[in-house]
Structure formats: structure tokens, C-alpha cells
N, C-alpha and C positions, 0 to 999 in steps of 0.2 A: 504494500500500500504506500503510495506516495503522499505522505501526510501533509507536506507543505502545499502541494498543489490543491489538495482537498480543502485545506484551511483557507487558501486564497480564494478559491471558487465560491465558498459559502460564508466568508467573512468571519472566521473564527479568530479569537484573540489569543488563546493560550491552551496548551496541551501539556499536562504535567504527569510524568511517570514517577511512582514512588515505591519503595521497598523497605520493609523493616526486617532486619535479620533475626531479631529475637522471636517474633511471632510468625514469620514467613508471610506477612501481609504483602500482597502484590496488587497494585491498583493504578488507575488512571483517572485523573480529574480533568475535565474539559470545560473551559469557559468560552462560551460562544460570543455573547454580546452584553456589554454593561452600559449601554446608552441610557437606559431608564433607571438603573440602579444595580446593586450587587447581584451577581448571578446566584439564582436559587435552583436547586435540583437535588433529588434524593440520591442515596447510595445503593446501588444494585450489586448483589453478590451472586455470581453465576460461574459455573464451571465451563468457561469458554474453551473452544477447541484450540485456539491459538491467539497470539497477541493481536494480530490484525483484525480478527473477528471482534475482540474486545474493544479495540480502538474505533472501529467503524460504528459499533453500537453506542459507545459513549458520545461520539461526535454527533450522531443522528439524534440521540436523546437530548443532548445539550441544546442543539439548534431548535428542537421541538419545544423545549422549555422557554426559549426566547420568545417564540411565537405565542406560546400559551399564555405567558405572563402579559405580553403586550395586548393580546386580544381580550384578556380578562380585565384590562384597565388597571393593572398593578404596576407599581414603580419598582420593578425588578427586571434583571436580565436573566439569561438562561445559562445554566451549567448542569453538570452531572458528574457523578463518580461511579465507576465500576470497579469491583474487586474480583480478582480471578481466583476461584477456589471452590471447594466443595462445602456447601452450607452445613452439611451434616457433621463435618469433622473440624473445620478451621475456626469456628466462632469461639471467642472467649473474652473476658474482660480486657486482658492485655491487648488482644487483637484490635478491639474497637477503640481502646485508648490510644494505641499507635495511630489509628486512622485520625483520631481527634487532633493529634499533634501535627499531622500533615495538613489538615484543614486549617488549623491555626496559622500555619506558616504562610498561608495565602492572605492573611491580614485583613479579612473581611470582604475581599473581592468575591468570595464564594461562601454560600451558606448551604449546609446539607440537611438531610432529613431521611426518614426511612424510605425504602423502596422494596423491590422484589428480593425476598430472602433476608431482609433486615427488619428489625422491629423497633418499637418505641423503647423497649428495654435495652437494646443495643445502642440506641441513641443516647441513653443515659450515661453509658460508659464514654461515648464520644464527648459528651458534655463535660466530663471530668477534666478534659484537656483543652476545650475550646468553648467559647460562647456562641460560635457561629454554627448553631444547629437548632432546628425547630422540629415541631411534632413531638414534643415531650409530654409524658404523663403529667397530669396536674395542670397542663396548659392546653394546647390544642389537641394533644393526643393523636390517636390513629386517624390519618386523613382519609382512609378508605371509605368510611360511610359518607363523607361529604363528596368525594369523587363520584360515588354511586348516586348520590342525591342529585348532583349536577347532571349526570347522565340521564337520570329519570326525567328531569325537566327538559333536557335536550331531546329525548325521545318524544316527549309530548309535543314539543315544537315541530319536530320533523313530521309527526303524525298529522298535526294541524295543517302544515304546509302541503303535505302530500294528499291527504284525504279530506281536509276540511273539518276535522274534529280531533281533539286530543284525548278523547275518552278511551282509556286503555282497556276497558271492559270489552271493547269491540274487536280487539286485535290479539294475534298470537305472536309469540316471541321465542327466539332461539338464542340462548346466552352461552357463549363460548368461554368457559373458565368460571369456576365457582369457588375460587380460593379466598380472595379478599373483596375486591370491588364487585366482581360478578355475584358473589354471595349476597352482598348488601343490595345490589340492584334487583336481584330476584325477590328479596324481602319487600322492597318498595312496590314491585309489580304485584306481588301477592296481596299486599295491604290494600291496593287499589283495584283488586279483583280482575286482573288480566284474564282474558278468555282462556288462554292455554300457554304454558311455558315448558320449553324443553331446555336441557342443559347438557354440555359435554365437559369433560374434565379428565386429566391424566393422573391426578394424585388420588390414590385409593381412599385416603383419609377424608378428603373433601367430598368424594362421591358418597362415602358412608354417612357423613354429616348431613348432606342434603337429603339422602334417602330417609334418614332417621327423622329429621326435623320437618321436611316438606315432601312427603311421599307423592303428593299430587304433581310435583314437578318431575317430568319424565326424562330419564337419562337416555342419551343417544351416543353411539360410538363417535369419537372425535372426527373420524374421516367422514361420517355421515351427516354432520351438523350443517354442511353447506347445501345439501340436497333437499332439506325439509321445505315443505310447502307452507310457509309462514309469512307473516307480514313484516316482521322486524328481525333482522339479524344483528346481534350485539356482541362484537368481539371484545372480550374482557380478559384476555390472557396476554401472550407475547405479540410482537409486531409482525409485519410483512405477511399477514394472513390473506390479504387481498392481492392476488397475483394472477398470472396467466392460467394457472391450473384451477383455481377456486372460483374466480369471477363467473366463468360460463356456467357453473353449477348452480348459482344462486337463483332462488325463486322469490326471495324477499323483495319488497318494494322500497324498504328503508334499511340503511345500515347505520347503526348508532350504538356505539359502545365505548368502553373506558380504556382500551388498549392504546399504547403509544405506537406511532409509526405503522398504522394498519396497512397502508398502501406500500407494497414492495417498491414500486417506482411511482413517486408522487404524480408525475405528469402523465405517464403512459397509463397507469392503472386508475388514476382519477378520471381520465377521459373514458376508459373502458367501462367503468361503473356508470358514468353519465350516459354513454351511448346505449346502455341497456335499460335506461329509464328508471334507474335506482337512485333515490335521493340519499346522498351520503352526508352525514353530519361530521365535519372535519374533526379528527381526533383531538387536536390540541385546543379546540374550543369546547367541545362537549365534556372533556375529562378534566377541566380546570378547577373543579370543586375542591380537590385536595390542596392545590397550591393557593387557592383563595383562603382556605382554612388556615394554613400555616402562615400565610402573610399577615393575617389578623393577629397571630401570636407576636409578630414583630411590633405591630402597632399598639397592642393592648387588647387582650382577647375578650370577646363578648359573643357568645354562641348565637344569640338572636341576630346580631349584625352579620355573622358569617352566613347564616341561612338566607338572610335578605339578599346578600351579594351573590350567593350560589344560584338563587332563583333567576338572576338576571341572565343566565346562560340561555334561557328560553327566548327572550327578545333578541339577544345577540345573534343567535342562530337564524332567527327569522330575517334579520337584516342581511346576513351573509347569503342566505338562500336567494334573497331578492337581487343582490349584487350578481350572483351566479347567473340568474335568468336574464337580467338586464344586459350583462356583458357577453352572454353566450359562452361562459367558461365553466369548468368543473368547480364544484364547491370548495375543494381543497385550495385551488388557485385563488378563489374569491376570498377565502379566509386569510390567506397569506397577504393579499392586498390590504385587507382590513387591518391586520396586525402591523404590517410594515409602514402603513400610512401613519399610525400612531408613533412608532419609533422615530420616523423621519421628522414628524412635526415637533415632538418633544425635544429631539436632538437639536433642532434649529433654535427653539426658544432658549436653550441652554448655551447657545454659542457666545453670548456676551459675558464678559468678565465681571463677576460680582464677588468682592473679597469677603 
């Protein structure tokens, strides 16, 4: 991977590799853009095949965080950390305290939080070595319920735009992934009496939990989730699930879920979804509930204010859908225009020197 070419192409500011010999911690922090404020993004722990795979993932995720924060109206930039290792064996107090020291070394340019395979408990260890961490217990806590809440309101917006009603009782859903955000999204759909819900999952513990708690939610094989005759497909696991192989299989009229980087190729597959008449809710807009939640921790946490701001995802998506139709472009491109316009405007008003 030619990292500098990729950084130049997409406007990245910083890519930092770090290693701790005591704990074996290996990771990469990427800061994409800090025009609006410090870069915020969670720490993901994953057993990557190689360093290039980890690097590409952290860079894509960091760039997505820039767009997410900008589109959500937050004064934050985009960043991300990935740790390379097996979550079942490498985690410990020392491991995450070592991570905290590397976060601290960035001197506030980057703020971290939990992500895939990391928890609020892990972030407490990080917090022992740095103040630049959010999503802590006793403050904003686990952001997943708020990510799912934002996705729920985003789904309602997409239903309204596509069908003229946002009454979820009239529609069927397929949720891909039921670990964190997918689990909470299913709970919101059940609370509002969705007509039918299917789910897929690869973790036996999560399958067992869903079957035990909500037997009315029907499990389907992960490979079969794309073929279901449903109204809404909700990707809530890892990214790149919308690609050459899966898009032709989809029968859903709406794609709206919490996963990051759902389109393998933003341009090609954004157009492919559009050409099939499927309304796609751009991932970095619909899944912003979690970052909105932790942003309030920086400002002074009030849960009612968080919920109020998360609900704004509904109107934000309606605006993006209108841009898409007016300009004749895919919704992902419309969302990027929406986000970049804010970054450019705020960047210009900050161009004058004020001591």
C-alpha cells in the first residue's frame, strides 16, 4: 500500500504507528481532518491478516469519522485507532494503559472511545493514562444504544421518503449483526411493533441471546440475509457488505443500518444501489448517534439533550435525500457534499487571526 499517495488523495493529516514491548500492543492511529476540531474516533481491536489491511481500515474509518462529525453538526474532526491482535487473548489493564499513553502523546489532537472488541471498561484503563477518551461509565457510557436510536430515526426517515409513511408496523426488516448496535436496533423495532424482523449473526453467543430474549425475531444464515424479500435491509456489522456480489441479490427497497463503510466502493456501489431503485441512507449520517452521544460528554453530559440531537438525524437524512434527487446523484455523494460544505464554510470563517 502506498500510504502517502492515499493520504494525499483523501486529505489525511497524520498516520501514527505504535508498539509497546511490555504488552505486545500493536496499533495505528489515523487523523484525517481537524478543521472543525480535535479528531474523535473509537479504538477497534481486530485480528487483521496483515498491516496493510489494518492501515486501509483505519484510514477509511478515520475519513468516515470526519464526514460523520461534520454532517452531524459537531465541532470535531475525524480519527480512528486500530489495534492488531486477538481480543480473546491480548486484553489487559496494562495493554489499555499502554494505549492511553500513546493517545496522550498526541496532545489532544485525537480523542478515543470504545469500538469493535473494546468496551467502556477498557476505556477506563485508557483513562488512567490520558484525559483524551470519552464513552466512560458514569458519563456517556456505551454509545451503542444511541447509535441504534439514531439508526431507528434514520430508518423512519428513509421509510417516509420512500413510501410516504414512517410507521414501522407496516414494514419488514433484515438486520445484519446483532452484537451491539444491531441488538439495540432490533429492540427499538420490536418496541414499535415492526411487522417482521429477521437477523443474521456469526457469534454463537449473540445468536443464543437473541433467540432467548426475542424468539419472534427469526435467525437466517449470514449468506442468506441478502436474498430475503423484505422492505429494509440494515447492515449493522462490519463494512464493505454492499458490493458486486451482494447488491444484485437485494430485494429490499431501503438500506439503512449502523455499519461503517457499507459500500465497498463509494462511487461504483453507491451508483449500483441507486440504479436498482434502492434508497440508501448514507452510513456516516445514519450511524452518528454514538458520536453525538460522546460529544455531549465533552460539552457536559445531559441525556435529554443527547436524545434531542440524535433525533435530528431524521430531518438531516430527508435533506440529503432531496439533494440526491435534485442533483441526480447517489445519496452517498449527496451526503459527502452536505458534510464537506460545512467543513469548507467553517474553515473559511476561521481563516482570520484572533489571539
